[in-house]
N, C-alpha and C positions, 0 to 999 in steps of 0.2 A: 421898587423897580418899575421903570417906565414900560408901558405896554407897546410892543412892536407893531400892533395893528392900529390902535386909535391914538396912541401917544399919552394916554392918561397916566398920571404919576403914581397911582396906588395899585398894588396887586397883592393878593394873599397867596401864601404857600399852601398848596393842596397836598403835596407829597414830597418827601425828601428821602434820597437813598445814596449811600456811599458807593462810589465806583472807583475803578483803577486801584484796587486794593486799599481803599481808604484815603487815597491821595486827593480825590475829588468828590464833591457832593453834587448830585444831580437834583435839581428842584423843579417840580411842576408848579406853575403859578397860574392864577386866574385873575384876569383884569377885573377890578371892581366896577368899571364902567360898562365895557362891551361884553363881559363874561367869557371872552375867548381865552383859551389856555395856551401857554407857551413854556418852554423849558430853558432854564438857566443852569450854568455850572459854576461852582465855587472852588477855586484852587488856592493853595498856599503860594504866595508870591515869593519866589526865590531870587534874591539879589545876587547877581553874578559877582564872584570874588576873584580878584586877580592876585597872583602870587608874584612878588618881586624877588627874583633870584639874586644870588650874590654878585653876578656880573651885570646886574641892572635890567636884564630882560624881564619881560612880564609874560606870564602864561596863566590860563584859566586854572582855578583850583580844581584838583582832582583827588577825591577821597581815596581812590584805588592806589595812588602813589604812596600814601601814608600806610595803608593796609599792607601793601606788598613789602615795603621797607620793614615793617614790624614783623611780618611773617618770616622774612629772611633772617632777621635778628634772633627770632625765637625758634628757628629751625633746630630740630633734635633736642629741644628743651621741654620740660614738663609744663608747658603753657597751652591751655585750651584755646581753640579758635574763638570760642565764646568770649573769653577774657580779652583776647586781642581786639575783637569787634567792640566790646565795651570801652576799651581804651581809645579806639578810633572815634567812637561816639563822643567821648569826653573831650577829645582834642577838637573835634568838629564843633561841639557846643562852644568851646572857648573862642574858636575862630569867628563863629556867627555872633556870639555875644559881644565881641569887640566892636561890632557895628561899623567896622571899617570895610571899604570896598576894595582896598589894596592892603595886602599883608605881607610882611617880610618872611622869606623862607626860613630865616633864623628863628623867628617866633615859633613857627611850626616845628622846626627841629628841636628846639628847647622843650616844647610841649611833649614831643615824642620821647625825648630822653627822660623827662619827669615821669611819664607813664611807665616806661620800661624799667626805671629804677625801682618802682613799686612792685612790678610784676616779677622780674627775674634779673638778678645782678649780672649774670653772664650775658644775657641778651642785651642789657644796657651797655656793657663794655664792648660788645660786638658792634652795636650801633654807633657808640661814641667813637670807636676807632676809625670808622668810615666817615662819620659826620664831622668830627673835629680834625680829621686828616693828620693824625700824629706824625710828626716828622722823624722821631727817633724813639728808641726804647725808653729813654728818660721821661719824655712827655707822657708816654703810655703808663709808665710806673707811677708818675705823679697822680694820674687819674685813679689808678688802683688804690693808692694810699688814701685818697679822699674817701673812697668807698669803705676801706678798712676802718678808718677813723670814725666814720659815721656809724658803723656797726658796733664799734666799741662804746660809743656814747649812748647807744640805745639800751 
């Protein structure tokens, strides 16, 4: 790290402490040349991700939208908040691991449905009915039949 006082290229870390609940590391450094001390901060670089909606509009990724949708789907069901949070973490990992700066909302929706299917089938059907916008009872029944067939195969 370059010294802000004399411009020398080398410095040594004298002290390191986590700050901001572990999101940042504060480092006290000492210049090898002039021996003056200075502070630097190290943070995780977060790449902003844009979500491409079905209508083509783009908006910033918002974890809370996924969380709220899953909470609504799991309402009055035996699903703990911790399990919902873990599922949102899994979805977020798959989003960030894709290394894409823009992601389709359909990718996110499919990830949510995959997680809900593992958690609770009723919650899955609730979410699917809104997400897939079933036009009539037959399309809804087709989705239910898929779930029933999957359960029989297990």
